[in-house]
LUMDREN-820978 format. One record per residue (C-alpha): residue in one letter; x, y, z. Coordinates in nm, 2 decimals. Example, Ala and Ser with C-alpha at 12.3 -4.5 7.8 and 13.67 -1.06 7.14 Angstrom:
2
{residuo->a; u->1.23; v->-0.45; w->0.78} .
{residuo->s; u->1.37; v->-0.11; w->0.71} .
//
This chain:
277
{residuo->m; u->8.56; v->10.95; w->10.49} .
{residuo->a; u->8.35; v->10.75; w->10.24} .
{residuo->r; u->8.73; v->10.69; w->10.08} .
{residuo->a; u->8.88; v->10.54; w->10.43} .
{residuo->a; u->8.59; v->10.35; w->10.42} .
{residuo->g; u->8.56; v->10.21; w->10.11} .
{residuo->f; u->8.91; v->10.06; w->10.14} .
{residuo->v; u->8.85; v->9.88; w->10.46} .
{residuo->l; u->8.54; v->9.76; w->10.33} .
{residuo->w; u->8.72; v->9.63; w->9.97} .
{residuo->t; u->9.00; v->9.53; w->10.15} .
{residuo->l; u->8.86; v->9.29; w->10.43} .
{residuo->a; u->8.57; v->9.17; w->10.17} .
{residuo->v; u->8.84; v->9.07; w->9.89} .
{residuo->g; u->9.13; v->8.94; w->10.12} .
{residuo->g; u->8.77; v->8.80; w->10.32} .
{residuo->a; u->8.71; v->8.62; w->10.01} .
{residuo->w; u->9.05; v->8.47; w->9.91} .
{residuo->l; u->9.11; v->8.33; w->10.22} .
{residuo->c; u->8.83; v->8.12; w->10.23} .
{residuo->v; u->8.94; v->7.98; w->9.86} .
{residuo->r; u->9.31; v->7.99; w->9.98} .
{residuo->p; u->9.30; v->7.64; w->10.12} .
{residuo->f; u->9.10; v->7.40; w->9.89} .
{residuo->l; u->9.41; v->7.55; w->9.61} .
{residuo->s; u->9.67; v->7.35; w->9.50} .
{residuo->a; u->10.07; v->7.53; w->9.56} .
{residuo->g; u->10.08; v->7.62; w->9.19} .
{residuo->g; u->9.73; v->7.78; w->9.20} .
{residuo->r; u->9.76; v->7.94; w->9.51} .
{residuo->l; u->10.05; v->8.10; w->9.36} .
{residuo->r; u->9.77; v->8.19; w->9.05} .
{residuo->g; u->9.52; v->8.30; w->9.29} .
{residuo->g; u->9.66; v->8.49; w->9.49} .
{residuo->a; u->9.88; v->8.71; w->9.16} .
{residuo->r; u->9.49; v->8.78; w->9.04} .
{residuo->t; u->9.32; v->8.82; w->9.38} .
{residuo->l; u->9.62; v->9.13; w->9.43} .
{residuo->s; u->9.56; v->9.27; w->9.07} .
{residuo->f; u->9.16; v->9.30; w->9.17} .
{residuo->w; u->9.20; v->9.43; w->9.43} .
{residuo->s; u->9.41; v->9.69; w->9.32} .
{residuo->r; u->9.24; v->9.81; w->9.04} .
{residuo->g; u->8.92; v->9.84; w->9.30} .
{residuo->l; u->9.16; v->10.08; w->9.49} .
{residuo->c; u->9.32; v->10.26; w->9.23} .
{residuo->r; u->8.92; v->10.34; w->9.15} .
{residuo->l; u->8.87; v->10.44; w->9.53} .
{residuo->l; u->9.16; v->10.67; w->9.56} .
{residuo->g; u->9.13; v->10.87; w->9.19} .
{residuo->l; u->9.41; v->10.73; w->9.02} .
{residuo->r; u->9.38; v->10.77; w->8.65} .
{residuo->i; u->9.61; v->10.56; w->8.46} .
{residuo->a; u->9.83; v->10.61; w->8.15} .
{residuo->a; u->10.01; v->10.26; w->8.07} .
{residuo->q; u->10.27; v->10.34; w->7.80} .
{residuo->g; u->10.45; v->10.07; w->7.57} .
{residuo->p; u->10.43; v->9.68; w->7.54} .
{residuo->l; u->10.42; v->9.45; w->7.78} .
{residuo->a; u->10.67; v->9.17; w->7.71} .
{residuo->a; u->10.46; v->8.89; w->7.47} .
{residuo->a; u->10.68; v->8.62; w->7.71} .
{residuo->r; u->10.53; v->8.50; w->8.04} .
{residuo->p; u->10.62; v->8.50; w->8.30} .
{residuo->r; u->10.88; v->8.74; w->8.34} .
{residuo->l; u->11.08; v->8.95; w->8.59} .
{residuo->i; u->10.92; v->9.34; w->8.57} .
{residuo->a; u->11.18; v->9.60; w->8.69} .
{residuo->s; u->11.04; v->9.89; w->8.90} .
{residuo->n; u->11.11; v->10.22; w->9.05} .
{residuo->h; u->11.00; v->10.25; w->9.35} .
{residuo->i; u->10.82; v->10.57; w->9.46} .
{residuo->g; u->10.58; v->10.43; w->9.73} .
{residuo->y; u->10.32; v->10.20; w->9.86} .
{residuo->l; u->10.11; v->10.29; w->9.54} .
{residuo->d; u->10.32; v->10.11; w->9.26} .
{residuo->v; u->10.25; v->9.77; w->9.40} .
{residuo->i; u->9.83; v->9.90; w->9.36} .
{residuo->v; u->9.95; v->10.07; w->9.01} .
{residuo->l; u->10.17; v->9.79; w->8.85} .
{residuo->s; u->9.93; v->9.47; w->9.01} .
{residuo->s; u->9.63; v->9.66; w->8.83} .
{residuo->i; u->9.77; v->9.65; w->8.50} .
{residuo->a; u->10.02; v->9.28; w->8.49} .
{residuo->p; u->9.89; v->9.08; w->8.77} .
{residuo->a; u->10.23; v->8.94; w->8.98} .
{residuo->l; u->10.38; v->8.86; w->9.30} .
{residuo->f; u->10.61; v->9.12; w->9.42} .
{residuo->v; u->10.92; v->9.12; w->9.62} .
{residuo->s; u->10.89; v->9.32; w->9.89} .
{residuo->k; u->11.07; v->9.49; w->10.17} .
{residuo->d; u->11.00; v->9.29; w->10.54} .
{residuo->d; u->10.85; v->9.58; w->10.71} .
{residuo->l; u->10.49; v->9.55; w->10.52} .
{residuo->a; u->10.48; v->9.15; w->10.69} .
{residuo->g; u->10.47; v->9.25; w->11.00} .
{residuo->w; u->10.15; v->9.51; w->10.95} .
{residuo->p; u->9.84; v->9.43; w->11.10} .
{residuo->v; u->9.60; v->9.32; w->10.85} .
{residuo->l; u->9.79; v->9.39; w->10.52} .
{residuo->g; u->10.04; v->9.20; w->10.65} .
{residuo->p; u->9.92; v->8.84; w->10.65} .
{residuo->l; u->9.68; v->8.90; w->10.37} .
{residuo->g; u->10.06; v->8.98; w->10.15} .
{residuo->k; u->10.20; v->8.65; w->10.32} .
{residuo->s; u->9.84; v->8.47; w->10.18} .
{residuo->v; u->9.89; v->8.61; w->9.82} .
{residuo->g; u->10.22; v->8.53; w->9.80} .
{residuo->t; u->10.41; v->8.83; w->9.83} .
{residuo->l; u->10.84; v->8.74; w->9.92} .
{residuo->f; u->10.97; v->8.93; w->10.18} .
{residuo->l; u->11.28; v->9.02; w->10.17} .
{residuo->d; u->11.50; v->9.06; w->10.51} .
{residuo->r; u->11.85; v->9.18; w->10.38} .
{residuo->a; u->11.98; v->9.17; w->10.75} .
{residuo->r; u->11.99; v->8.76; w->10.73} .
{residuo->p; u->12.22; v->8.66; w->10.51} .
{residuo->r; u->12.02; v->8.37; w->10.35} .
{residuo->a; u->11.70; v->8.62; w->10.31} .
{residuo->v; u->11.85; v->8.65; w->9.91} .
{residuo->a; u->11.85; v->8.31; w->9.83} .
{residuo->e; u->11.56; v->8.24; w->9.98} .
{residuo->v; u->11.31; v->8.48; w->9.81} .
{residuo->a; u->11.54; v->8.39; w->9.51} .
{residuo->a; u->11.38; v->7.99; w->9.56} .
{residuo->g; u->11.05; v->8.15; w->9.54} .
{residuo->m; u->11.10; v->8.36; w->9.25} .
{residuo->q; u->11.18; v->8.01; w->9.11} .
{residuo->r; u->10.87; v->7.82; w->9.21} .
{residuo->a; u->10.67; v->8.18; w->9.10} .
{residuo->f; u->10.84; v->8.15; w->8.76} .
{residuo->a; u->10.79; v->7.78; w->8.72} .
{residuo->a; u->10.44; v->7.82; w->8.78} .
{residuo->g; u->10.38; v->8.08; w->8.46} .
{residuo->e; u->10.37; v->8.40; w->8.72} .
{residuo->s; u->10.56; v->8.66; w->8.64} .
{residuo->v; u->10.76; v->8.86; w->8.96} .
{residuo->i; u->10.77; v->9.24; w->8.99} .
{residuo->v; u->11.11; v->9.38; w->9.16} .
{residuo->f; u->11.26; v->9.71; w->9.35} .
{residuo->p; u->11.57; v->9.69; w->9.27} .
{residuo->e; u->11.67; v->10.06; w->9.38} .
{residuo->g; u->11.56; v->9.90; w->9.74} .
{residuo->t; u->11.44; v->10.22; w->9.91} .
{residuo->t; u->11.17; v->10.48; w->9.78} .
{residuo->t; u->11.26; v->10.80; w->9.60} .
{residuo->r; u->11.04; v->11.15; w->9.49} .
{residuo->g; u->11.07; v->11.03; w->9.17} .
{residuo->e; u->11.34; v->11.24; w->9.05} .
{residuo->t; u->11.60; v->11.03; w->9.03} .
{residuo->v; u->11.66; v->10.66; w->8.96} .
{residuo->e; u->11.94; v->10.57; w->9.22} .
{residuo->a; u->12.17; v->10.23; w->9.24} .
{residuo->f; u->12.02; v->9.86; w->9.20} .
{residuo->h; u->12.10; v->9.57; w->9.41} .
{residuo->t; u->12.13; v->9.38; w->9.13} .
{residuo->a; u->12.07; v->8.98; w->9.27} .
{residuo->l; u->11.76; v->8.96; w->9.20} .
{residuo->f; u->11.79; v->8.99; w->8.83} .
{residuo->e; u->11.99; v->8.65; w->8.88} .
{residuo->p; u->11.70; v->8.38; w->8.96} .
{residuo->a; u->11.47; v->8.52; w->8.61} .
{residuo->l; u->11.83; v->8.53; w->8.44} .
{residuo->r; u->11.90; v->8.16; w->8.55} .
{residuo->a; u->11.52; v->8.07; w->8.44} .
{residuo->s; u->11.55; v->8.23; w->8.09} .
{residuo->v; u->11.30; v->8.45; w->8.22} .
{residuo->a; u->11.26; v->8.82; w->7.99} .
{residuo->v; u->11.34; v->9.14; w->8.20} .
{residuo->q; u->11.16; v->9.42; w->8.15} .
{residuo->g; u->11.23; v->9.79; w->8.31} .
{residuo->t; u->10.91; v->9.99; w->8.41} .
{residuo->l; u->10.94; v->10.35; w->8.47} .
{residuo->l; u->10.61; v->10.53; w->8.72} .
{residuo->a; u->10.52; v->10.88; w->8.75} .
{residuo->y; u->10.31; v->11.11; w->8.93} .
{residuo->a; u->10.16; v->11.39; w->8.94} .
{residuo->p; u->9.86; v->11.55; w->9.09} .
{residuo->r; u->9.54; v->11.64; w->8.92} .
{residuo->s; u->9.47; v->11.96; w->9.17} .
{residuo->s; u->9.76; v->12.19; w->9.24} .
{residuo->r; u->9.64; v->12.19; w->9.57} .
{residuo->d; u->9.75; v->11.89; w->9.65} .
{residuo->p; u->10.16; v->11.86; w->9.72} .
{residuo->a; u->10.33; v->11.80; w->9.38} .
{residuo->d; u->10.51; v->11.47; w->9.58} .
{residuo->m; u->10.16; v->11.37; w->9.69} .
{residuo->a; u->10.30; v->10.95; w->9.59} .
{residuo->a; u->10.60; v->10.96; w->9.75} .
{residuo->w; u->10.64; v->10.80; w->10.07} .
{residuo->t; u->11.01; v->10.85; w->10.18} .
{residuo->g; u->11.20; v->10.84; w->10.49} .
{residuo->d; u->11.01; v->10.79; w->10.81} .
{residuo->a; u->10.71; v->10.89; w->10.67} .
{residuo->a; u->10.38; v->10.71; w->10.87} .
{residuo->f; u->10.16; v->10.52; w->10.64} .
{residuo->v; u->9.85; v->10.56; w->10.82} .
{residuo->p; u->9.86; v->10.97; w->10.76} .
{residuo->h; u->10.05; v->10.95; w->10.42} .
{residuo->l; u->9.74; v->10.74; w->10.29} .
{residuo->y; u->9.44; v->10.96; w->10.53} .
{residuo->r; u->9.66; v->11.26; w->10.27} .
{residuo->l; u->9.59; v->11.04; w->10.01} .
{residuo->f; u->9.24; v->10.98; w->10.05} .
{residuo->r; u->9.17; v->11.38; w->10.09} .
{residuo->g; u->9.38; v->11.45; w->9.81} .
{residuo->r; u->9.15; v->11.52; w->9.43} .
{residuo->g; u->9.33; v->11.26; w->9.23} .
{residuo->l; u->9.66; v->11.13; w->9.08} .
{residuo->d; u->9.73; v->11.06; w->8.71} .
{residuo->v; u->10.01; v->10.76; w->8.68} .
{residuo->r; u->10.19; v->10.73; w->8.40} .
{residuo->a; u->10.34; v->10.34; w->8.38} .
{residuo->v; u->10.63; v->10.38; w->8.11} .
{residuo->f; u->10.68; v->9.99; w->7.99} .
{residuo->q; u->11.07; v->9.93; w->7.86} .
{residuo->p; u->11.02; v->9.83; w->7.49} .
{residuo->q; u->11.30; v->9.61; w->7.45} .
{residuo->g; u->11.36; v->9.44; w->7.77} .
{residuo->a; u->11.72; v->9.40; w->7.87} .
{residuo->a; u->11.94; v->9.21; w->7.66} .
{residuo->s; u->12.20; v->9.06; w->7.83} .
{residuo->t; u->12.24; v->8.71; w->8.06} .
{residuo->d; u->12.50; v->8.90; w->8.29} .
{residuo->r; u->12.28; v->9.00; w->8.61} .
{residuo->r; u->12.48; v->9.35; w->8.65} .
{residuo->a; u->12.49; v->9.44; w->8.27} .
{residuo->a; u->12.13; v->9.37; w->8.26} .
{residuo->a; u->12.02; v->9.56; w->8.58} .
{residuo->n; u->12.29; v->9.87; w->8.44} .
{residuo->q; u->12.04; v->9.83; w->8.07} .
{residuo->v; u->11.73; v->9.85; w->8.28} .
{residuo->r; u->11.90; v->10.14; w->8.46} .
{residuo->d; u->11.99; v->10.33; w->8.22} .
{residuo->w; u->11.65; v->10.30; w->8.02} .
{residuo->m; u->11.43; v->10.40; w->8.36} .
{residuo->t; u->11.73; v->10.77; w->8.35} .
{residuo->e; u->11.65; v->10.82; w->7.98} .
{residuo->t; u->11.29; v->10.83; w->8.03} .
{residuo->l; u->11.25; v->10.99; w->8.37} .
{residuo->g; u->11.45; v->11.28; w->8.17} .
{residuo->t; u->11.22; v->11.30; w->7.89} .
{residuo->l; u->10.89; v->11.27; w->8.13} .
{residuo->g; u->11.07; v->11.55; w->8.34} .
{residuo->k; u->11.10; v->11.80; w->8.00} .
{residuo->g; u->10.70; v->11.76; w->7.96} .
{residuo->k; u->10.81; v->11.50; w->7.68} .
{residuo->g; u->10.62; v->11.19; w->7.54} .
{residuo->v; u->10.76; v->10.87; w->7.47} .
{residuo->d; u->10.76; v->10.68; w->7.15} .
{residuo->d; u->10.62; v->10.37; w->7.19} .
{residuo->p; u->10.82; v->10.09; w->6.93} .
{residuo->a; u->10.67; v->9.89; w->6.75} .
{residuo->p; u->10.42; v->9.64; w->7.03} .
{residuo->s; u->10.56; v->9.29; w->7.11} .
{residuo->g; u->10.30; v->9.25; w->7.34} .
{residuo->r; u->10.04; v->9.39; w->7.48} .
{residuo->r; u->9.99; v->9.72; w->7.37} .
{residuo->f; u->9.82; v->10.05; w->7.65} .
{residuo->k; u->9.61; v->10.33; w->7.48} .
{residuo->r; u->9.88; v->10.64; w->7.55} .
{residuo->t; u->9.79; v->10.95; w->7.68} .
{residuo->a; u->9.80; v->11.33; w->7.59} .
{residuo->a; u->9.87; v->11.38; w->7.95} .
{residuo->r; u->10.19; v->11.61; w->8.08} .
{residuo->f; u->10.38; v->11.57; w->8.35} .
{residuo->s; u->10.59; v->11.78; w->8.62} .
{residuo->l; u->10.81; v->11.59; w->8.80} .
{residuo->p; u->10.86; v->11.76; w->9.18} .
{residuo->r; u->11.19; v->11.86; w->9.22} .
{residuo->a; u->11.43; v->11.92; w->9.55} .
{residuo->g; u->11.28; v->12.21; w->9.62} .
{residuo->d; u->10.87; v->12.21; w->9.60} .
{residuo->r; u->10.68; v->12.21; w->9.95} .
{residuo->i; u->10.52; v->11.92; w->10.06} .
{residuo->f; u->10.21; v->12.12; w->10.16} .
{residuo->r; u->10.05; v->12.40; w->9.98} .
//
């Protein structure tokens, strides 16, 4: 299959080039280069997988920043990285994957094992280093993936490093919709015990996805991590309800980078939708 071959070749080409350059960079250069390498790789994958992205709302003008997003599946990393070069906090499961695990480590992904008492502190220290180097960090505070119908309760610990560093905190809401009615409504969702390779194969066979990435206009104003997390989650929940009704989201005057709006309407998957049609 052409898409599968393209995925492998593109990953090996970009990853191989990065691994050749990385040893000659300083610690800060590795963080900056890793974020931009991941972004470059992600933009290529968006084309390869047929992801048509409409980013809406302003990115925070300040850099670095903490971007907190809802979590539907591994495509979230590709989509967000293609828009805003940044480092990611990921579950430690990914670290053990062949090829993608080592490459993730090499570009500066911070792996979090919640079963270890010191893990959050270690990731927080990594986030502080990223902020000090001027790099943004993207987290998925739900700590799990969903089908995109709800926003689960947040783990708030990873908001603390950003607030201590006086870094802007901004929410992002992602929504996916297949462009063909022949594809499953929740094609992007990677939940439960779904295996990676069959899910990726389904994406390769699909006819593409429309993706909407909505950025929180004002960000979180509080300096308390729980209050900041609640502000982001409340905004996500309200925005999700608006998108679920097929309405657009109003953009205020931009405070930073602004993206082209889209007229696409989204029908979010519901609990009763069939996975395969």
